[in-house]
N, C-alpha and C positions, 0 to 999 in steps of 0.2 A: 604142492604137498611133497614131502620127502617120501620116496619109495619105501624106505625102511619102516615107516610108520603109517603106511597107507594100505588101504584095500580097495580094489577096483572091481566093479561089476563086470563079468565077462561080456555081457550083452552090450555094455557101453564101449568096452574096448574094441569089440568086433565091428562097431559102427565107426570108429575113429580111423585116422590115417595110419595107425599103428606106429611102429618104431621109426623114429626120425634119426638118420645117420648124421645129420648136420649139427647135432648137439651131443655133448656128454651128459646133459641133464634129461635123459629120456623119461624119467618119472614125472619131472616137472612139466615136460612137454605134453605128456599124456593128460595131465590135470588141465592144462590150458586148452587142449583139443576138446575135452569133454565140456569145459565151461563155455568156450567161444563158438566151436563149430556145432556141437550137439546141443548147446543151451542147456546143459545139464547142471546138477548141483553138487557142491562139495560140502559135506556135512561132518560134524564131529560125532564120533561114537563114544560116549562118556564111560561105558562099562567094558571097554576093550583094552587088553594089555598086550603089548608087543615086547618080545624078548629078542634082543639083538646082541651080536657078538661085539664086545668092547674093543676100542682102538688099542693096539698093543704098545705103540710108542709114539714119540713126537713126530717122527718122520712120516708115519702112516697118517697121523692127524693132519699134518701139513699138506700132504698130497690130497687127502680127502676134502678138506675145506677149500682148497684151490679149485678142485674139480667142481664142487658145488657152486662156488662163486662164478666160474666160467659158465656152467650150465644155466645158471639163472640169467646171466647177461645174454647168452645166446637165445634163450627162449623168449625173454622180454623183447629183444630186438625183433624177433620174428612176428610177435603178436601185437606189438605196439603200433596201432594204426593211426595215432594222432600225436602231436607234439606234446612234450612234457610241460606241464604247467602246475605250479604250486596251488593255484586256485582250485584244482581238481583233486586235492589231497584226500578229501572225504568221499568223493564220488568215484574215484578211480583207484583201486587197490594197488595197481602197478606203481603209481607214484609213491604210495606209502611204502612199499617194499623197497624201491630204490633209495628212498630217503633214509630208511633204517639200515639197510644192508650195505649201502655204499657211502653216502654222505656222512653218517654218524661214524662209521668205521674209520673213514679218513680223518675225521676230527679227533678221534681217540688217539690215532697214531701220531698225528701232527702234534698234539698236545704233549705226548710223551717225549718227543725229541725237542720240543720247544722249552722244556724244563731246563735243559742245559744251556740255553741261550738267555734265559730271563735273568739269571744271577749276574752275568757280565753287564747287562743293561741296567743294573742297579736295583732289581727287585729283591725284597728281603727274603733270605732263605726260610725264615720262619713262616712268612706269608705263603711261600710256595708249598711247604710241607703241610700247613693247615688246609690249603685248597685241595691237596691230594687226599688228605684224610677226610675232607668233606665229601669229595667225589666218591671215595671208597664206601663211606657210610650211606650215601644215596644209592649206590649200586647194591649195597648189602640190604637195604630196605626193600628194593625190588626183588632181590633174591628171597627174602623171607616171605614176600607176597606170593611169589611162585610156589614156595614150599607150602604155604597154607592152602593154596589153590589145589595143589596135588593131593594133599592130605584130605581135602574135601571130596575130590573125585574117587579116591581109593576106599571110601567108606564101605563099598560093596565087597572088598576083598581084605579081610583083616590081617591075613598073612603078609601080603605085599605092603599094606599100610604100616605094619610094624617094622618091616625091614627098612622102608623109606624113613620112618620116623627115627630109627636108630642111627641113621646117617645124616642127622641134621647138621653136624659139624661141617659137612661139605659146603654148605651155604656160604661159610666164611671165606672159602677159596674161590668161589664162583666169579667174583669181580676180577681177580687176577687172571683166572682162566679165560674169561670173556675178552680181556684186553689182549691176551696172547692170540686168541682166535681172530680178533679184529686185525691184528698184524698179518696173519695168514691170509685173510680175506683180501686185504689191500694188495698183498703180493699176488693173489690170484687175479685181481683186476689188471695189474701191470703186466703179468704174463699173458693174459688174454689178448692184450694189445700187441704184444711182441712175439708170441709163439703160436704155432698152429695147434688146434685142439686135438687131444688124444686122451684116452682113459688113464693111462699111467704116465704121470709127469715126473720131473726131477724132484727128489725129496730135498729136505732142508739141508742135509749134510752135502750133497752134491752141488747144490746152488751156492752154498757157503764157500766150498773149495774153489768153485769156478770164479766167484766174486773176488776171492783172496788172490787168485792167480792174475786176474786182470789188474788189481790194485798194485801187485808186485811189478808187473810189466810196465804200468804207468809211472811208478816211482823210478824204475831203472831208466826209462825213457826220459823222464824229467831230469835225472842226474846227468845223463849224457848231454842233454841240451844245455844245461847250466855249465857243464865243463867246457863245451864249445864256445859259449858266449864269454867265459872268462878268458 
């Protein structure tokens, strides 16, 4: 559970192993501790509303989603007591979370870059555009299902329900937003393998400038090498 949308009983927290400094996902770690060590339950409170401060810009969103991705990987690695097996997809929720948050995210990003390769291989541009449109419509359908679900749960609060209903148009932007977030999550997986964990990581702009610098250096090195060979 994300800490921003969770409430913990103090009695449960005091019985846990408390804050784990080996992960940046301390809220997720607390949830796993309660579920596995204390054999407690995680339940949905359908009539609770949480107000959170929105993300101010893309750089902040980039850092946040990478931190969440790293935290999830660190916590799952700690609590995963058995080998991953797709046969346990319905009996082990960890397998489902990894499949959704990692495998599917990679597939989204891979397909995005594969588009630029399909045309040289002879695929019809019309077919590619139609496939992208179909995927957008499918994700849009999921978005409207979520919208309907939230409208159902907000029946107890007419004011919030009206506010949410007036922003129905955001649903059309969610497929694109989720695609961008998938890219951020994949970068989080890569950085988890390459960098040590810390709360505040490099934002998108700083990583872009660092990558640009490396590319320029590689191009200069390649030119020098070609000059010597000639």
